[in-house]
Every structure is written in C-alpha cells, then in structure tokens.
C-alpha positions as a Markdown table, in Angstrom:
| # | Residue | x | y | z |
|---|---|---|---|---|
| 1 | Unk | 161.7 | 120.6 | 82.6 |
| 2 | Unk | 164.6 | 120.3 | 85.5 |
| 3 | Unk | 168.0 | 120.5 | 84.4 |
| 4 | Unk | 170.9 | 119.4 | 87.1 |
| 5 | Unk | 174.7 | 120.3 | 86.2 |
| 6 | Unk | 176.6 | 117.1 | 86.4 |
| 7 | Unk | 180.6 | 117.1 | 86.9 |
| 8 | Unk | 182.8 | 115.4 | 84.5 |
| 9 | Unk | 185.7 | 113.0 | 85.9 |
| 10 | Unk | 187.8 | 114.9 | 83.1 |
| 11 | Unk | 186.5 | 118.7 | 84.2 |
| 12 | Unk | 184.1 | 119.4 | 82.1 |
| 13 | Unk | 180.2 | 119.6 | 83.2 |
| 14 | Unk | 177.2 | 118.6 | 81.6 |
| 15 | Unk | 173.9 | 119.5 | 81.6 |
| 16 | Unk | 171.2 | 116.6 | 82.6 |
| 17 | Unk | 167.6 | 118.0 | 81.7 |
| 18 | Unk | 164.3 | 115.8 | 82.4 |
| 19 | Unk | 160.8 | 116.5 | 80.9 |
| 20 | Unk | 159.3 | 116.0 | 84.6 |
| 21 | Unk | 160.2 | 115.9 | 88.0 |
| 22 | Unk | 160.6 | 112.7 | 90.3 |
| 23 | Unk | 158.1 | 113.1 | 92.3 |
| 24 | Unk | 157.7 | 110.6 | 95.5 |
| 25 | Unk | 155.3 | 108.4 | 96.3 |
| 26 | Unk | 152.5 | 108.7 | 98.5 |
| 27 | Unk | 153.3 | 107.7 | 102.6 |
| 28 | Unk | 150.0 | 106.0 | 103.1 |
| 29 | Unk | 150.2 | 103.9 | 99.5 |
| 30 | Unk | 153.0 | 104.2 | 96.9 |
| 31 | Unk | 150.5 | 106.0 | 94.6 |
| 32 | Unk | 151.8 | 109.1 | 92.7 |
| 33 | Unk | 151.9 | 111.8 | 94.9 |
| 34 | Unk | 151.0 | 115.1 | 94.3 |
| 35 | Unk | 149.7 | 116.8 | 97.3 |
| 36 | Unk | 151.8 | 117.3 | 100.6 |
| 37 | Unk | 150.5 | 116.6 | 104.3 |
| 38 | Unk | 149.9 | 120.9 | 106.0 |
| 39 | Unk | 149.2 | 119.6 | 109.2 |
| 40 | Unk | 152.0 | 121.7 | 111.3 |
| 41 | Unk | 154.9 | 119.9 | 113.2 |
| 42 | Unk | 157.0 | 121.9 | 115.2 |
| 43 | Unk | 158.2 | 124.8 | 114.0 |
| 44 | Unk | 156.9 | 124.2 | 110.3 |
| 45 | Unk | 154.7 | 121.4 | 108.5 |
| 46 | Unk | 154.7 | 117.8 | 108.6 |
| 47 | Unk | 155.6 | 117.9 | 104.0 |
| 48 | Unk | 154.3 | 114.0 | 104.1 |
| 49 | Unk | 154.0 | 113.3 | 100.5 |
| 50 | Unk | 150.6 | 112.3 | 99.9 |
| 51 | Unk | 147.9 | 110.9 | 96.5 |
| 52 | Unk | 144.6 | 112.0 | 96.0 |
| 53 | Unk | 143.0 | 109.4 | 97.8 |
| 54 | Unk | 145.2 | 109.6 | 100.7 |
| 55 | Unk | 145.3 | 112.2 | 101.9 |
| 56 | Unk | 141.8 | 113.5 | 104.4 |
| 57 | Unk | 141.2 | 116.9 | 102.7 |
| 58 | Unk | 140.4 | 120.0 | 105.5 |
| 59 | Unk | 139.1 | 122.1 | 105.6 |
| 60 | Unk | 139.9 | 126.3 | 104.6 |
| 61 | Unk | 142.5 | 124.8 | 102.0 |
| 62 | Unk | 145.0 | 122.8 | 104.4 |
| 63 | Unk | 145.1 | 118.7 | 103.6 |
| 64 | Unk | 146.3 | 116.0 | 105.7 |
| 65 | Unk | 147.8 | 112.0 | 106.1 |
| 66 | Unk | 146.0 | 109.6 | 108.0 |
| 67 | Unk | 148.0 | 110.1 | 111.2 |
| 68 | Unk | 147.6 | 113.7 | 111.9 |
| 69 | Unk | 144.3 | 114.3 | 111.0 |
| 70 | Unk | 143.7 | 111.6 | 114.0 |
| 71 | Unk | 145.6 | 113.6 | 116.3 |
| 72 | Unk | 143.9 | 116.8 | 114.8 |
| 73 | Unk | 140.4 | 114.9 | 115.9 |
| 74 | Unk | 141.6 | 114.0 | 119.5 |
| 75 | Unk | 143.4 | 117.1 | 120.2 |
| 76 | Unk | 139.3 | 118.6 | 119.8 |
| 77 | Unk | 137.5 | 116.3 | 121.6 |
| 78 | Unk | 140.3 | 117.0 | 124.4 |
| 79 | Unk | 139.2 | 120.7 | 123.6 |
| 80 | Unk | 135.6 | 120.0 | 124.1 |
| 81 | Unk | 135.6 | 118.9 | 127.3 |
| 82 | Unk | 136.9 | 121.6 | 128.8 |
| 83 | Unk | 134.0 | 124.0 | 126.6 |
| 84 | Unk | 130.5 | 125.4 | 129.5 |
| 85 | Unk | 133.5 | 125.6 | 132.3 |
C-alpha cells in the first residue's frame, strides 16, 4: 500500500492511500514494466522500465534494454579485435 499526505486548502492535511503502486510503462512497448535496465550509465544505472518480453536478461542477474544490450555487444566485439595481440 502506498500513502501520500495531501495539503488541503483550509490548512489541514489528508492521507490518501492506494492499494497498488503505479508502475511506469515499458519504454519499448508500453506494457506494465516490473523490471529496470541495469546497464551502467555515467555514475549509476540506466533504470529504464522494461516489461518481461522486452527485457534482455544478461547473466549474472542483470536486465538490459535493447539499446544498452546492443552497445554492450559492440563493446565486446571491439575488445575481441585486440585479443591475442
């Protein structure tokens, strides 16, 4: 349950509670998004909301959006160019 304190015009307050947290839609398809992109970005994580169909599971225990998975694959390919030098 999520609750929010709301200021009333007469100076009082009210407590408004809901049974469900509002989930953001998946950035790729708009479905309910219980997952977040775990790709490292700057000093943190991407955190784009993703649904179960659009997330790309990357072991161990990470989920990437399509854009960051492609970027990771490109980076890995670049590193393989220098193996064995």
